[in-house]
C-alpha positions in Angstrom: 209.3 79.3 125.6 205.7 81.0 126.1 205.5 85.2 125.8 202.7 86.7 128.2 201.7 90.1 127.1 198.9 92.6 129.2 196.8 93.8 126.1 194.6 96.8 127.4 191.9 96.5 124.1 191.9 93.5 122.6 189.5 93.3 119.3 188.5 91.0 116.5 188.3 92.4 113.0 185.0 94.5 113.5 186.8 96.3 116.8 183.7 95.6 118.8 183.4 94.1 121.7 186.6 95.6 123.3 188.3 93.7 126.0 191.3 93.5 128.4 193.0 90.6 128.0 196.5 88.9 128.7 197.6 87.2 125.8 200.3 84.2 125.8 202.2 83.1 122.9 203.5 79.9 123.1 206.1 78.9 120.6 206.0 74.8 120.8 202.8 72.4 121.6 204.4 71.9 125.1 204.4 75.8 125.2 200.5 75.4 124.8 200.1 72.6 126.8 201.7 74.2 129.8 199.9 77.5 129.3 196.4 75.1 129.4 197.6 73.2 132.4 198.0 76.5 134.3 194.9 78.0 133.6 191.2 77.6 134.7 189.8 79.5 132.0 191.2 81.2 128.5 190.4 80.8 124.4 192.7 80.0 121.6 193.1 82.9 119.2 194.4 82.9 115.6 194.9 86.1 113.9 191.5 88.1 115.0 189.8 88.1 111.7 186.4 86.8 112.9 184.5 89.7 113.3 182.7 89.1 117.0 183.3 88.3 119.9 184.7 84.9 119.5 187.9 84.3 120.6 187.9 86.9 123.2 188.3 86.0 126.8 190.2 87.5 130.1 193.0 84.8 129.1 194.0 84.3 125.4 196.3 82.0 124.0 197.6 83.0 120.8 198.8 80.4 117.8 200.6 83.0 116.0 204.1 81.5 116.8 203.0 77.8 116.2 203.0 78.3 112.5 205.5 76.0 111.4 204.9 73.9 108.0 205.7 70.5 109.2 205.3 68.8 105.5 204.4 69.6 102.2 203.1 66.6 99.9 203.6 68.4 96.6 202.8 65.1 94.6 199.7 64.3 96.4 198.7 67.8 97.1 198.7 67.6 101.2 199.4 70.1 103.6 200.6 69.2 107.1 201.0 72.7 109.5 200.8 74.0 112.8 197.3 75.6 113.4 198.8 79.1 113.7 199.9 78.8 109.7 198.3 81.7 107.5 196.7 80.5 104.9 199.0 83.7 103.0 201.9 82.3 104.1 200.5 78.8 102.3 200.1 80.3 99.3 203.5 81.3 98.1 204.5 77.5 98.9 201.2 75.6 97.1 200.6 77.4 94.1 203.8 77.0 92.5 203.4 73.3 93.0 200.2 73.5 91.0 198.0 73.3 93.9 195.3 75.5 95.6 192.8 74.9 98.6 189.2 73.5 97.8 187.7 75.6 100.5 188.8 79.6 101.2 187.0 82.4 103.0 187.2 85.9 101.5 190.3 87.0 103.3 193.4 85.3 103.4 195.3 86.1 106.6 193.4 83.9 108.7 195.3 80.6 110.5 194.2 77.1 109.7 193.2 76.7 113.0 190.7 79.5 112.8 189.7 77.7 109.3 188.8 74.9 111.4 187.2 76.6 114.6 185.0 78.3 112.3 184.7 75.4 109.5 185.2 78.3 107.0 182.7 78.4 103.6 183.9 80.0 100.4 182.0 81.0 96.7 182.0 77.6 96.1 180.0 75.7 99.1 177.3 73.6 96.6 180.4 71.6 95.1 182.9 71.8 97.7 181.0 72.3 101.2 183.3 73.6 104.2 186.6 73.3 105.1 186.0 70.4 107.9 184.9 68.5 103.5 188.9 68.5 103.3 190.4 68.3 106.5 192.0 64.7 107.0 193.2 65.1 111.0 194.3 67.8 113.8 196.0 66.9 116.8 193.9 68.6 119.4 195.2 70.1 123.1 192.4 68.8 125.7 191.7 70.6 129.5 193.7 67.6 130.8 196.7 68.2 128.8 196.4 65.5 126.5 196.8 65.4 123.1 194.3 63.9 120.8 194.5 62.9 117.1 191.0 63.5 115.6 189.8 62.2 112.8 187.1 61.0 110.6 188.0 57.4 112.1 189.8 58.5 115.1 187.5 60.3 118.1 185.2 61.2 115.3 182.5 63.1 117.7 185.5 65.3 118.9 186.6 65.9 115.3 183.1 67.0 114.4 182.5 69.2 117.6 185.8 70.9 117.1 184.9 71.8 113.3 182.9 74.6 113.4 182.6 74.6 117.7 184.5 78.0 118.0 187.7 76.6 120.2 185.4 75.4 122.4 187.0 71.5 122.8 190.2 72.6 122.9 193.2 73.8 121.3 194.0 72.7 117.4 197.6 72.0 117.6 198.4 71.1 113.7 196.0 69.5 111.1 196.5 67.8 107.8 194.0 69.1 104.8 193.8 68.2 101.3 194.4 70.4 98.2 193.0 71.0 95.0 195.4 70.8 91.5 195.4 73.6 89.5 196.9 74.6 86.2 196.8 78.5 86.2 196.9 81.4 88.7 194.1 82.8 86.3 190.0 82.8 86.7 187.5 83.2 84.3 185.5 85.4 85.5 181.6 86.4 84.2 180.0 89.2 86.1 175.8 89.3 85.4 174.3 92.7 86.4 170.5 92.1 88.0 168.2 95.1 87.7 166.3 93.4 91.3 166.2 91.1 93.5 164.6 88.6 91.1 166.7 88.6 88.8 169.7 88.4 91.1 168.2 85.2 92.6 167.2 84.0 88.8 171.1 84.6 87.9 172.1 82.3 90.8 170.1 79.8 89.2 170.7 79.9 85.8 174.4 80.2 86.2 174.3 77.1 88.7 176.9 75.0 86.2 179.7 77.5 87.7 181.6 76.3 90.6 182.2 79.7 91.9 179.6 82.2 92.6 179.1 85.4 95.0 176.8 88.3 94.3 177.0 91.9 95.9 173.3 93.6 96.8 172.5 97.4 96.7 170.4 97.3 99.7 169.6 100.9 99.3 167.7 100.2 96.0 164.1 101.0 95.7 161.3 100.8 93.8 161.9 98.9 91.0 165.4 98.4 91.3 164.8 96.7 94.7 167.5 94.5 95.8 169.6 94.9 92.4 173.5 93.9 92.5 175.9 91.7 90.5 176.9 88.5 90.7 180.1 87.2 89.8 180.5 83.9 88.8 184.0 82.0 88.2 185.8 78.9 87.3 189.9 78.3 87.3 191.3 79.1 83.3 192.9 76.0 81.7 196.3 75.7 82.0 198.8 77.9 79.7 201.9 76.1 78.8 204.2 79.1 79.1 202.6 80.6 82.6 204.3 80.5 85.4 202.6 79.3 88.3 203.5 82.0 90.9 200.8 83.3 93.5 200.0 86.7 92.4 200.6 88.8 95.3 199.7 92.6 95.3 200.4 95.8 96.3 198.3 96.8 98.8 196.8 99.9 100.2 196.8 101.2 103.6 194.1 102.7 105.4 196.7 104.3 107.9 194.1 106.0 110.7 190.9 105.3 112.0 187.9 107.4 109.7 185.6 109.9 111.3 182.6 108.9 112.1 180.6 110.5 109.7 182.7 109.3 107.0 180.3 106.6 106.4 176.5 107.7 106.1 173.6 107.3 104.1 174.3 109.5 101.3 178.1 108.5 101.0 177.1 104.6 101.0 174.7 105.4 98.5 177.1 106.9 96.3 179.2 103.8 96.8 177.0 101.3 95.8 176.1 103.7 92.8 179.6 103.3 91.5 179.6 99.4 92.5 176.8 98.9 90.0 177.3 101.3 87.2 180.9 100.1 86.9 180.6 96.6 87.4 181.7 95.1 83.7 179.4 92.8 82.8 181.0 89.5 80.5 183.7 87.8 80.7 187.4 88.3 81.6 190.4 86.9 82.8 191.4 87.3 86.8 193.9 86.5 89.0 193.3 84.7 92.0 194.3 87.0 94.4 191.8 89.5 92.7 188.7 87.2 92.3 189.1 85.1 95.9 190.6 87.9 98.5 189.7 91.2 97.0 189.1 92.6 100.6 193.1 91.7 101.4 193.9 94.4 98.5 193.2 97.3 101.6 195.2 97.0 104.7 193.2 97.8 108.1 189.7 98.4 105.9 188.3 98.0 109.0 189.7 101.3 110.2 187.3 102.9 107.7 184.4 102.8 110.1 186.2 104.7 112.7 186.5 104.1 116.4 183.2 102.6 117.1 183.9 99.6 114.9 181.1 97.7 112.8 178.6 94.9 113.3 178.9 92.1 110.5 175.5 90.2 110.6 175.4 87.1 108.6 172.5 84.5 108.1 172.1 81.7 106.4 168.4 80.8 105.3 166.8 77.8 103.6 166.3 77.7 99.9 162.6 77.7 100.1 162.2 80.7 102.2 165.1 82.4 101.1 163.8 84.8 98.5 161.0 86.1 100.5 163.1 86.0 104.2 165.6 88.2 101.9 163.2 90.5 100.8 161.7 91.2 103.8 165.1 91.4 105.3 166.1 94.1 102.8 163.0 96.0 103.6 163.3 96.2 107.1 166.8 97.4 106.5 165.4 100.2 104.1 163.0 101.2 107.2 165.8 101.8 109.5 168.6 104.6 110.2 171.1 101.9 109.9 172.8 101.0 106.5 175.0 98.4 105.3 178.1 99.5 103.6 179.4 96.2 102.7 177.0 93.1 101.5 177.5 89.6 99.9 175.2 87.5 99.2 176.1 83.6 98.4 174.3 80.4 97.5 174.8 77.4 99.6 174.6 73.3 99.0 173.8 70.6 101.2 175.3 70.2 104.8 177.3 66.8 105.8 174.5 65.7 108.3 177.8 65.0 110.9 179.0 68.6 110.4 176.6 69.4 113.1 178.5 73.1 113.5 179.1 74.0 109.9 177.1 77.6 109.1 175.6 76.9 106.0 172.6 75.2 104.9 171.4 74.8 101.5 169.6 77.7 100.5 171.6 81.4 100.5 173.5 83.8 103.1 173.8 87.8 102.9 176.4 89.4 104.9 175.8 92.7 105.6 178.5 95.0 107.3 176.6 98.0 109.8 178.6 101.0 111.5 178.1 100.5 115.0 175.3 103.0 115.7 173.0 103.5 118.9 170.3 101.8 116.9 172.3 99.3 115.2 171.0 96.6 118.4 167.3 96.9 118.0 168.0 96.5 114.7 169.7 93.1 114.7 167.1 92.1 117.1 164.7 92.7 114.8 166.4 90.7 111.9 167.4 88.1 114.1 163.3 87.8 114.6 162.6 87.4 110.9 165.9 85.2 110.2 164.2 82.8 113.0 160.8 82.9 111.4 162.4 81.7 108.1 163.9 79.0 109.5 167.6 80.8 109.5 170.9 80.9 111.5 173.5 83.1 112.0 177.3 82.5 111.5 178.9 82.7 115.0 182.3 83.7 113.5 180.5 87.1 112.8 178.3 87.6 115.2 178.4 90.2 118.2 175.1 90.9 119.5 172.4 88.2 118.6 169.8 86.5 120.5 171.9 83.4 121.7 169.3 80.9 119.7 170.7 82.3 116.2 173.7 80.0 115.9 171.6 76.8 116.5 174.8 75.7 119.0 174.2 74.7 122.6 177.7 75.1 124.5 176.8 73.5 127.5 177.0 70.5 124.7 180.8 70.8 124.7 181.5 70.1 128.1 185.1 71.9 128.4 184.6 74.6 131.0 188.4 75.7 130.2 187.9 77.0 127.1 185.5 79.9 127.4 185.0 83.0 125.1 182.9 86.2 125.4 180.4 84.3 122.7 180.2 81.4 124.6 179.2 83.0 128.1 176.8 85.3 125.6 175.1 81.9 124.3 
C-alpha cells in the first residue's frame, strides 16, 4: 500500500529551500516499484536530515515506511535492513549485542538509505573512511523497475555511483553492512583547548593516534586568539565486566516553536562562543556514546533556533597541503562579512579510496559552518566558493543549498537516470 500526501512546504533540515511536493509513502518494495514506474520524475527521500536542496522535488518517494530489520547476525555483526530504517532504531538492537557503527555522522536520526546516498563520514575518517567502506551490498530499484544487487563484485560501477550519488541512480530498497565490536557504552574523551588556529591544527597533528577527533572553531575570535577552539578526541573505553550494554538514550529538550530572527546575531553568537571556549573541560573524562557522537540530537527541532528563514550550512574540504592557509583565508573572509556562523566543526580526513568517486572527504581538513539565512549570505557563499576552488577543495552536496555548480566536483550528467532528479541535480 502507498499513501500519497500533498505537502505545501517540504524542506530539509536547513528549512531552505522549500518546495510544494507530492510525497508518496510506499510500504513494500513492490509499492515502491509501482511508484517509480508510474512517474516521469521523482527522488527518494529518507528522514530529511540533509541540509540543502537534496531529496527535494515536485514528486518525492519517502522510504520511511520501508523500515524493517530483515536480519541481524549478532555473531558476526552484520545488519540487513530496509533503507528507511533509522540508525537511531538500530542502536537498541546492536549495542546490547556488543556492536556499534564503524562510521556514523553527527546525528542518529538518519536512514540507512540516506547514509548510502550521502556516503556519510564521521569523526574517524582517517581510520575508518566513509559509510561505503563498511557497506556489503544493497538492492537498487532502477528507472525501468528492475532491482539490482550491487556490491564490490556485482554491478560494481553502479555500487560506487550510488555511494555519495545523492539518490540519482535509483531507490535503495535494502542494504547489508558490517558493524564494529565494542565492549562498553563509554568513550574515553580528551579535550584540548587551542588558543589560536595554529594551535588548533597542531592539536590534530599531535594527537593523530586517537581514532576519533572533531574540533570547534571560534569564527569571531580576532588578534592573537584568531581561530581559537577546542578539539575533542576519543576512543572506545575498555570493557567493564559489570557494565550492561544498553544504549544510553537520553531525555531530550525541544525547541517548540521558531525563534525570532533576531535571536541569533553577532552579539549573541559571540557570547555563545565565549561560553563554549571558557567552559570546555580540558583533560580526560568518560562520556557515553550518545554524548560523544550525537550531541545535537539532545535538542529536538534545534533548527528552529534559526527562525522561519532557515539556515545555510557551508561545508567544504581542502587538501592537506592547502588546509591551514585556505581555512585561515576563509575565516578572515567571514570576519569581514556581515554573516556570522552559529556552529562550526573542524575535522581531519584521510585518503579516499579511488573507487569512491563521489565521497566528499579528501585527505585534509573539512570545516562545516552554519549561517542564519540572510539577504547577504548568498554573496558570502559565492566568495567562499572561490576560495575553496582556488585551494583545490570541494563542498559537501548533502549540505549544499546555493553553491556554484562546479563546487561538488560531480557531473550529474554521468548518472544517466534522468527519472531520479532533485532540485540539487537540476541546479548542478
